[in-house]
C-alpha positions in Angstrom: 82.2 -14.5 41.2 78.8 -16.0 42.1 76.3 -17.2 39.6 73.7 -14.6 38.6 71.5 -16.4 36.2 70.2 -19.8 35.3 72.9 -20.0 32.5 75.6 -19.4 35.1 74.3 -22.0 37.4 74.4 -25.8 37.0 70.8 -26.7 36.8 69.6 -29.6 34.8 67.4 -28.7 31.9 64.9 -31.3 33.2 64.7 -29.5 36.6 64.5 -26.1 34.9 61.7 -27.3 32.6 59.8 -28.8 35.5 59.9 -25.7 37.6 59.1 -23.5 34.6 56.2 -25.7 33.6 54.7 -25.6 37.1 55.1 -21.8 37.2 53.3 -21.5 33.9 50.4 -23.6 35.0 50.2 -21.7 38.3 50.2 -18.3 36.6 47.5 -19.5 34.1 45.5 -20.8 37.1 45.7 -17.5 38.7 44.7 -15.7 35.5 41.7 -18.0 35.1 40.7 -18.0 38.8 41.1 -21.8 38.8 41.4 -22.7 42.5 42.3 -26.4 41.9 45.1 -25.5 39.5 46.5 -22.9 41.9 46.4 -25.3 44.9 47.9 -28.1 42.9 50.8 -26.1 41.4 51.5 -24.4 44.7 51.9 -27.8 46.4 54.1 -28.9 43.6 56.4 -25.9 43.8 56.6 -26.4 47.6 57.6 -30.0 47.1 60.3 -29.0 44.6 61.7 -26.4 47.0 61.9 -29.1 49.8 63.6 -31.7 47.6 65.7 -29.6 45.2 66.5 -26.4 47.1 70.3 -27.0 47.1 70.2 -27.7 43.4 68.3 -24.5 42.4 70.0 -21.2 41.8 69.9 -19.1 44.9 68.0 -16.3 43.1 65.3 -18.7 41.9 65.0 -20.2 45.4 64.7 -16.6 46.8 61.9 -15.8 44.3 60.0 -19.0 45.0 60.3 -18.6 48.8 59.0 -15.0 48.5 56.2 -16.2 46.2 57.3 -14.0 43.4 56.1 -16.5 40.8 55.9 -14.1 37.8 59.5 -13.0 38.5 60.6 -16.6 38.9 59.0 -17.5 35.6 60.7 -14.5 33.9 64.0 -15.5 35.6 63.7 -18.9 33.9 63.3 -17.2 30.5 59.5 -17.3 30.4 57.5 -14.5 28.9 54.3 -13.5 30.4 51.4 -13.7 27.9 49.4 -10.5 27.3 46.3 -10.2 29.5 
């Protein structure tokens, strides 16, 4: 049986918190039309993918590669704030 969620996959809580934090800042930047925040967080997420791809759950890697950031945030247990 293959892992289907973050809790089934061995992913350090530090790595999870780092990705989740970047996603939260990116989504807030998008919501606030903050180009600098968007650009910075996108670059940070790309760097994480390059360095940590093998350590991330395949579903999370898929969501990040497809730029499904809200879904990736939800996958990590984040709740989207109301608009």
